N, C-alpha and C positions, 0 to 999 in steps of 0.2 A: 722946535728947532733944536738940533744937537749943538751943544756948546763946543767951541774949539778945545781940542784936548789939552792945549797949553794952559788953559784956565783951571784944569782939574788936577793935574799932577806935573811935576818936572819931567821934561823929555830930554833925550840926548841932543847934544849940540854938535853940528857938523864942523869939523876942524879942517879937513883936507880931502880933496878929490884927486886920487893918484891914477893916472892912466898906466896900466901894466901890459896891455896888449892892444896894438892898433889894428885896424881893418874895418871892413864894412860894419861888422859888429865889434865894438870895442869892450874890452874888459877893464873894470876899474876896482880899486880898493878905496872904500870910503872910511875915513877915520873920524870916529865920534868920541866925544867926551861924555861919559855916562853921568847921571845925577850924583853918583857917589864919588866922582872925581876920577874914576878909572877910565881907560880908553879901550875902544872896540874897533877892530878892523873888520870890515864886512865887504864881501865880494858882490859886484853887480855888473850888469852889462847894459850897454846903450849904443844906439847908432850915432848919438850926438858927440861932438868934440868936447874936450874938457870944459871950455868956457861955457858953452851952451848947456852942458849937463849940470854944471855947478849952479848956473843961473836958474835952471829948472828946479833943482833941489831947494834952493833958497826961497824961490817963489812958493813952492809947496809949503815950506815952513811958515810962510806968512799967510797961508790960507787962500792964496789966489787961485782962481779957477783955471784949470789946465787947458792948453791948446792941444787938440788931437794930433797925434802923429800919423794915424791911419784911419781908414774907414772900413766898416764891415756892413755889407748890404743884405737886408732880408728882402728879396725880390718877390712880389706877389703878382701873379699873372691875372689877366682879366677874368678867368674862370675861378679864381680863388686858390689855385694850386701854387706851390712854392718852387722857385728855381734854386737849385743847388749845383755844386760842382764836385766832381771827383778829380782830385789833383795829386800828382806824385810829389811828395815832400821829401827832400834829401835828408834832413836831420833824422827822419824816421825810417828812411829807405823803404817807403811803402806808399801805396795809393791811400789817400785820405778823403774824408767827407767834410765839406765846408760850405760856408756861404761865400760869394764873391767878395773879395777884400783887396786892399792895396794901400800904399802909402800916399798920404797927402803931400803934394809938392808945396814948397814955400809959398805962402800967400795965395794958395789955390782956393777958389770958392768950393764949398762943400758939394753943392749940386753938380758942379763941373766934374769934380773928382768921382762922385757916384756914377755919373753918366759914362765917363771915360773908363773906369774899371769894369763897369757892366759890359760895355761893348767890347772891350779887349778880351775879357775872359769868357763871355757867353754869346756875344752877337745880339744881346737885348739892349733896350734903351728905356729911359724913363718915359712914361706916358705924358706928353706935354699938354694934351687936352684937359688934364686934371688940374693944371695950374700948380699952386703951392701945395696942394693936398697930395700930390704925387710923391713927394719926398718928406718923410716925417722922422727927423732925428730925435733920439732920446734926449732928455733935458741936459745931460752932461756926458762927457767922454768917460769911459771906464778904463781900467788898467788890465793888461794881459796877464802879467805874473808879478804881483806886487812884492813877492819875496825875492825876486831875482832882477827885475827890469822895471824901468819907468816908462815903458812904452804905453801910450794911451790910445784907445780906439774909440771912435765915434760910431755907435751903431745907428743904422738908418733903416726905417721901413720904406720901401720904394715900390710903387705900383708901375709895372713894366710891361713891355711887349717886344716881340721879336723885331729886329731891324737889320738882319743880314747875318754874315758869318763872323765868328770870333777871330781875333787876331792877337793871340798871346805871344810873348817873347819866345825865341827858339828853345830856351832851356825850360820854359814853363810847359809842363804836360798836364793839360786841363781838359776834362770832358764834362760839359754841362748836362744836367738832366733835370726833369720835372717830377715833382712828387705831389700827388693829390693830398689834400688835407686829411681825408679820412684814412689815408694809408700811412700817415705819420706815426701813430702808435706801433703799428706792426713793423715799420721800417726801424724804429728805435730799438725794438726788441730783437730783431733778427740781423741787423747790420753787423758785419764782422771787420769792416775797415776802421782804422783809427779815426776818431772824431773828437774835436775839442769840447771841453765842458761848456764853453760859450755856445757852440753850435748845437749841442744837445738841448740846452735851455731855450734857445731861440726857436728851435723846431717845435718844441712843446708849446711855446707861447704862440707861434704862428698859426696854429690850428684854431686858436680862439679869437683871432683878429677879425674885426668887422670888414666885410668886403664892400669896396666902393662900387 
């Protein structure tokens, strides 16, 4: 077991959380007191309001397990191939390669969220005949960009099948596509669309998964 970092050396203490720009994505200045007594102002972003964001930061300092803000689904088809999406992402002004993903609604069940996002973005659904084995979350949520944001994402392996047509939001430009496992190395070598580091790693892992 890795000991809590606070038992190894002094760490900065959070003094204040200042909202400097409001919006769907909010910009904050975090004020810390460093172990030497000096102060540090650090920029960060979050979708949470100031009270919720500060509560999250304080819970992190206590070592509490985080609650996922979003879900990322690695969909495996019955033949073992992997379902991906090509999506236009406005911050990049480009089509990108990704796994289906989306925000968890407040108090939403993880499996419900996985099924909802899958169907909305791809027209696929979780294979209900597999029971609990159809959805396999990683042990804990991970963070998207720890140097800039506190957004946490729960990665889920899901065994899926087609269930109709996708129904994305009007501003969501999404094209699902299927990639055979044996084609993953070639795809990673030849793909020219932007792809996240998480997507690259998950693709490489997906080709080694056991097929149910």
